C-alpha positions as CSV (number, residue, x, y, z in Angstrom):
1,M,103.1,80.9,95.0
2,L,99.5,80.5,94.7
3,K,97.2,83.6,94.8
4,L,93.2,83.7,95.3
5,K,91.5,86.2,93.0
6,L,88.6,88.2,94.4
7,T,85.1,88.4,92.9
8,T,82.0,90.0,93.2
9,V,79.2,87.5,94.7
10,G,75.3,88.9,94.7
11,T,76.7,92.3,97.6
12,S,79.7,90.9,98.7
13,T,82.9,90.2,97.9
14,G,84.5,86.0,97.4
15,A,87.6,84.4,96.9
16,I,88.2,82.4,94.3
17,V,90.8,79.7,95.3
18,P,92.5,77.6,92.7
19,K,91.9,74.0,93.1
20,E,95.6,73.4,93.9
21,M,95.0,75.3,97.3
22,L,92.0,73.3,97.8
23,A,93.8,69.9,97.5
24,R,96.7,71.1,99.1
25,L,94.4,72.2,102.2
26,K,91.8,69.1,101.7
27,V,89.2,71.4,101.5
28,G,86.1,71.2,98.6
29,R,83.1,73.3,98.3
30,G,80.6,73.8,101.2
31,D,83.9,73.5,103.7
32,T,84.5,76.5,106.4
33,L,88.0,78.3,106.2
34,F,89.4,80.1,108.8
35,V,91.9,83.1,109.0
36,T,93.7,84.1,111.5
37,E,96.2,86.9,111.6
38,T,99.6,86.6,112.9
39,P,102.7,88.7,112.5
40,S,103.8,87.6,109.1
41,G,100.4,88.0,107.8
42,Y,97.5,86.1,107.5
43,L,97.5,81.8,108.0
44,L,94.7,80.2,106.0
45,T,93.8,77.1,107.9
46,P,91.0,74.8,107.6
47,Y,91.3,74.0,110.9
48,D,89.5,75.9,113.7
49,P,92.0,77.4,116.4
50,A,89.4,77.3,119.5
51,V,88.9,73.7,119.1
52,E,92.2,73.0,118.8
53,E,92.7,74.4,122.2
54,Q,89.8,72.9,123.4
55,L,91.6,69.6,122.1
56,E,94.8,70.2,123.8
57,L,92.9,70.6,127.0
58,G,91.6,67.3,126.0
59,R,95.1,65.5,125.6
60,E,96.2,67.0,128.9
61,F,93.9,66.6,131.1
62,M,93.4,62.7,129.6
63,K,97.3,62.3,130.4
64,E,97.4,63.7,133.5
65,Y,94.2,60.5,135.0
66,R,95.6,58.4,132.5
67,E,95.3,55.4,135.2
68,T,92.0,56.4,136.3
69,F,90.3,56.1,132.8
70,R,93.0,52.9,132.5
71,A,90.2,51.5,136.0
72,L,87.0,52.9,134.4
73,A,87.5,50.8,131.1
74,K,87.5,47.8,132.8
């Protein structure tokens, strides 16, 4: 189990993320992490859930109009 350590950053509180966790999340200094509340706790992810929803809607749209896109590509 990995743990985050909270520390003071100016007048705010920051979290120190272990390098093993950063490597598994494939993120580094300056990247953004998103926190989503779930029934079992919090989910920390480098992917924006809103963007993921938009991508899924786009995939469905492209699948529905696949033949139209194919004709336009010619």
